[in-house]
C-alpha positions in Angstrom: -14.0 -26.6 -11.1 -14.9 -30.0 -9.9 -18.6 -30.4 -8.2 -20.0 -33.8 -6.7 -23.6 -34.4 -6.9 -25.4 -37.1 -5.0 -28.8 -38.5 -5.1 -29.2 -36.9 -8.5 -31.9 -38.9 -10.6 -33.9 -36.2 -12.7 -32.8 -33.6 -15.0 -29.0 -34.7 -15.1 -28.6 -33.3 -18.5 -30.0 -30.1 -17.4 -27.2 -29.9 -14.8 -24.7 -31.1 -17.1 -25.5 -28.4 -19.9 -25.3 -25.6 -17.4 -21.8 -26.5 -16.4 -20.2 -27.5 -19.4 -16.8 -26.6 -18.5 -16.8 -27.9 -15.1 -15.6 -31.7 -14.1 -19.1 -33.1 -12.6 -19.3 -36.3 -10.9 -22.7 -37.3 -10.3 -24.3 -40.1 -8.3 -28.0 -41.1 -8.3 -28.1 -42.5 -4.8 -26.8 -41.3 -1.1 -23.2 -41.5 -0.2 -21.9 -42.8 3.2 -19.3 -40.5 4.8 -16.3 -42.1 3.6 -17.5 -42.9 0.2 -18.0 -39.0 0.1 -14.8 -38.2 1.5 -13.1 -40.3 -1.5 -15.1 -39.0 -4.5 -15.1 -35.4 -3.2 -11.4 -35.0 -1.8 -10.5 -32.3 -4.5 -13.9 -30.9 -5.1 -15.1 -27.3 -4.5 -18.7 -27.9 -4.2 -21.1 -30.9 -3.2 -24.6 -30.8 -4.0 -26.8 -33.2 -2.0 -30.2 -34.6 -1.0 -31.7 -35.5 2.3 -29.9 -38.6 2.6 -26.3 -37.9 2.2 -24.9 -36.7 5.4 -22.3 -33.6 5.2 -20.7 -34.3 8.5 -18.1 -32.4 10.3 -15.4 -35.1 9.3 -16.4 -34.6 5.4 -16.0 -31.0 6.1 -12.6 -31.3 7.9 -11.4 -34.1 5.2 -12.0 -31.8 1.9 -9.6 -28.8 2.2 -10.6 -27.6 -1.4 -14.6 -27.6 -0.6 -16.2 -24.2 -0.8 -19.8 -24.7 -1.4 -22.5 -27.0 0.0 -25.9 -27.1 -1.8 -28.5 -29.1 -0.4 -31.6 -29.6 -2.7 -33.9 -29.2 0.2 -35.3 -26.9 2.3 -34.3 -28.7 5.2 -30.5 -28.7 6.2 -30.2 -30.7 9.4 -28.2 -33.1 7.4 -25.3 -30.6 7.0 -23.0 -29.4 9.7 -23.8 -25.9 8.5 -22.4 -24.0 11.6 -19.1 -25.8 11.5 -18.9 -25.4 7.6 -19.6 -21.7 7.8 -17.2 -21.3 10.5 -14.7 -22.8 8.2 -15.3 -19.9 5.5 -17.6 -22.6 3.6 -20.9 -21.6 2.2 -24.0 -23.5 2.7 -27.1 -23.0 0.7 -30.4 -24.8 0.4 -33.5 -24.4 -1.8 -35.7 -22.0 0.5 -39.0 -22.6 -1.4 -39.7 -25.0 -4.2 -43.3 -24.3 -4.0 -44.7 -24.1 -0.1 -48.0 -25.1 -1.5 -47.4 -28.6 -2.7 -46.4 -29.7 0.8 -49.5 -28.2 2.0 -51.6 -29.9 -0.3 -50.0 -33.3 1.2 -50.6 -32.1 4.4 -54.2 -31.8 3.6 -54.3 -35.3 1.7 -52.8 -37.0 4.9 -55.1 -35.2 7.2 -57.9 -36.3 5.2 -56.6 -40.0 4.7 -56.5 -39.9 8.2 -60.0 -38.1 9.1 -61.9 -40.2 6.6 -60.0 -43.5 7.3 -59.3 -43.8 3.3 -56.3 -46.3 3.2 -58.3 -48.7 5.7 -61.6 -48.5 3.3 -59.8 -48.7 0.1 -57.9 -51.9 1.4 -61.2 -53.3 2.9 -63.2 -52.9 -0.6 -60.4 -54.3 -2.5 -59.8 -57.3 -0.3 -63.1 -58.1 1.2 -64.8 -57.4 -2.4 -67.8 -55.7 -0.6 -69.1 -52.3 0.2 -69.7 -51.9 4.3 -69.2 -48.5 5.8 -70.0 -49.2 9.1 -66.1 -49.5 10.2 -65.1 -46.2 8.6 -66.7 -43.6 10.4 -65.2 -40.5 9.8 -64.3 -36.6 11.1 -65.3 -33.6 9.4 -62.8 -30.5 8.7 -65.1 -27.8 8.3 -65.8 -25.5 11.6 -62.8 -27.5 13.4 -59.6 -26.0 15.0 -56.3 -26.7 13.1 -53.1 -25.7 14.9 -50.4 -25.0 13.0 -46.6 -25.1 14.5 -44.5 -22.9 12.6 -45.7 -20.6 10.1 -43.2 -20.3 7.6 -43.8 -20.8 3.8 -45.4 -23.8 4.2 -47.0 -23.0 7.4 -48.5 -20.2 5.6 -49.7 -22.0 2.8 -51.4 -25.0 5.0 -53.3 -21.7 6.6 -54.5 -20.7 3.4 -55.8 -23.9 2.3 -57.5 -24.3 6.1 -59.5 -21.2 5.3 -60.8 -22.6 2.3 -62.1 -26.0 4.1 -63.8 -23.5 6.6 -61.6 -24.2 9.5 -60.5 -22.2 12.4 -56.6 -21.6 12.8 -54.5 -21.0 15.9 -50.6 -21.2 15.5 -47.5 -21.3 17.6 -44.3 -19.7 16.3 -41.0 -18.4 18.0 -41.2 -15.7 15.0 -44.6 -14.3 14.9 -46.0 -13.0 11.5 -48.2 -10.3 12.2 -49.3 -9.7 8.8 -49.8 -13.3 8.2 -52.2 -13.3 11.3 -54.2 -10.3 10.3 -54.8 -11.6 6.3 -56.0 -15.1 7.8 -57.7 -13.7 11.1 -55.8 -16.4 13.4 -54.0 -15.5 16.6 -50.7 -17.0 17.8 -50.7 -18.8 21.2 -48.2 -20.6 23.4 -47.7 -23.9 22.3 -49.8 -25.6 25.0 -52.5 -23.7 24.2 -52.4 -24.6 20.6 -52.0 -28.4 21.3 -55.2 -28.0 23.8 -57.2 -26.1 21.6 -56.9 -28.0 18.2 -58.7 -30.6 16.6 -56.0 -31.3 14.3 -52.5 -30.1 14.9 -49.9 -30.0 11.8 -46.0 -29.3 12.2 -43.8 -27.2 10.1 -40.8 -26.5 12.1 -37.1 -27.1 11.2 -35.0 -29.6 13.0 -32.8 -27.8 15.1 -31.3 -28.7 18.8 -34.4 -26.7 20.3 -37.1 -28.5 18.3 -36.1 -31.8 18.5 -38.9 -33.9 20.1 -40.6 -30.8 20.5 -43.7 -32.8 20.5 -43.0 -35.7 23.1 -45.1 -37.6 25.4 -46.1 -34.6 27.7 -46.9 -32.3 24.6 -48.9 -35.3 23.1 -50.7 -35.8 26.3 -52.2 -32.0 26.1 -53.9 -32.8 23.0 -57.3 -33.2 22.7 -58.5 -36.8 22.9 -59.7 -37.6 19.3 -57.3 -35.4 17.8 -55.2 -35.7 14.6 -51.2 -35.1 14.5 -49.8 -34.5 11.2 -45.9 -34.1 10.6 -44.4 -33.4 7.5 -41.6 -31.4 8.3 -38.7 -33.4 9.8 -39.1 -36.7 11.6 -37.1 -35.5 14.7 -39.6 -32.9 15.9 -41.7 -35.6 16.9 -41.1 -38.3 19.4 -42.1 -41.5 17.5 -42.5 -43.5 20.8 -44.6 -41.0 22.4 -47.2 -40.9 19.0 -47.5 -44.7 18.7 -48.5 -44.9 22.5 -51.1 -42.6 22.3 -52.2 -44.2 18.9 -52.4 -47.5 20.6 -54.1 -46.1 23.8 -56.5 -44.5 21.7 -55.9 -41.0 23.0 -55.2 -39.8 19.4 -57.6 -40.6 16.6 -55.0 -40.8 14.1 -51.9 -39.4 12.4 -50.5 -38.4 9.4 -46.7 -38.7 8.9 -44.3 -38.2 6.1 -41.3 -37.9 7.7 -39.6 -40.3 10.2 -36.7 -39.9 12.7 -34.4 -42.2 11.2 -35.5 -42.7 7.5 -32.1 -44.6 6.6 -33.6 -47.2 8.8 -37.5 -47.2 8.5 -37.8 -51.0 9.7 -36.6 -50.0 13.0 -39.2 -47.2 13.6 -42.0 -47.8 16.1 -44.8 -46.2 13.9 -44.5 -48.4 11.6 -46.9 -50.9 13.6 -49.0 -48.2 15.0 -52.6 -48.3 14.5 -54.6 -45.4 12.7 -51.6 -43.9 11.1 -50.9 -42.9 7.7 -47.4 -43.2 6.4 -45.9 -41.6 3.2 -42.1 -41.9 2.3 -41.3 -38.4 2.5 -43.0 -37.5 -0.7 -44.7 -34.5 0.3 -42.2 -32.4 -2.2 -42.1 -35.0 -5.0 -44.1 -33.8 -7.9 -42.7 -33.2 -11.4 -43.0 -29.5 -11.3 -41.1 -29.4 -8.3 -38.2 -31.4 -9.4 -38.1 -28.9 -12.3 -37.8 -26.1 -9.8 -35.4 -27.5 -7.7 -33.1 -28.3 -10.4 -33.1 -24.7 -12.0 -32.7 -23.3 -8.2 -29.7 -25.6 -7.8 -28.1 -24.2 -10.8 -29.0 -20.8 -10.1 -27.3 -21.1 -6.6 -24.2 -22.5 -8.5 -23.9 -20.0 -10.8 -24.5 -16.9 -8.0 -21.5 -18.7 -6.1 -19.2 -18.9 -9.1 -20.1 -15.2 -10.0 -19.3 -14.1 -6.5 -22.6 -13.2 -4.6 -24.0 -16.7 -3.7 -27.9 -16.9 -3.0 -30.0 -19.0 -0.9 -27.6 -19.2 2.0 -29.1 -21.1 5.0 -30.8 -18.9 7.5 -28.4 -18.1 10.3 -31.2 -17.9 13.0 -31.4 -21.8 12.8 -27.5 -22.7 12.8 
């Protein structure tokens, strides 16, 4: 069986050892559409990360293709519905450790609320201590609005309770047992935005959630609040966020994702005031990379055994 892996930098030997009898073609970088078609023309399996697009053209151009595995939770970079309609199985990594992204969310929130990057740069550049320009915000007793209460959203809520925060949440699919466990209400999105001191986004990117947080939604947020996005860049309208930061409507923002991560230089948020940006690194720990590799191996082996696991959820297609 021929398998093509893109963006595979770590644990290459682990992958090779798992499939000693198969033909593996491995790239440590993303492939453009035509490149992918060329190298995978007779492949049965393609495994990608978030920057290789598996488009309808790719799918139609590889008649031997039977399985697409993305080594990520999100799968908006794959034409999943088109693939499935053609009888191709599409799988992802449903949970490589939701807590690790949740931890990063609070790193972004604290960095923004306490203006840590600016304070750090000031001390190092100016060589003096002066706290007067770095007035911060406390988290305790504040309201955190969680938009999306899947595995990552649930982990965020657990941490928020440890900080002594009140939580309100919005989700199309309400998890009543989670709400009972942590004592939070589900509210309409408008109310979550209006009641929250801090809002964090944890929804997949679908046609329904594209620019879910637009200029109108941001205008409903409290003046002086903070917005965190560690989900997908397209869930948030970058220009609307930039305008809200420039006007002072929002205190700040913490962003781990952009709308066009292949061309970050074009994103209007890069020059915005009071924003902390990390390069889609919320997941990026030694432990996670090990888990992703193991889950990818398990997924491919389950497909070869005739019972593929970790299929992408149909409700998001």
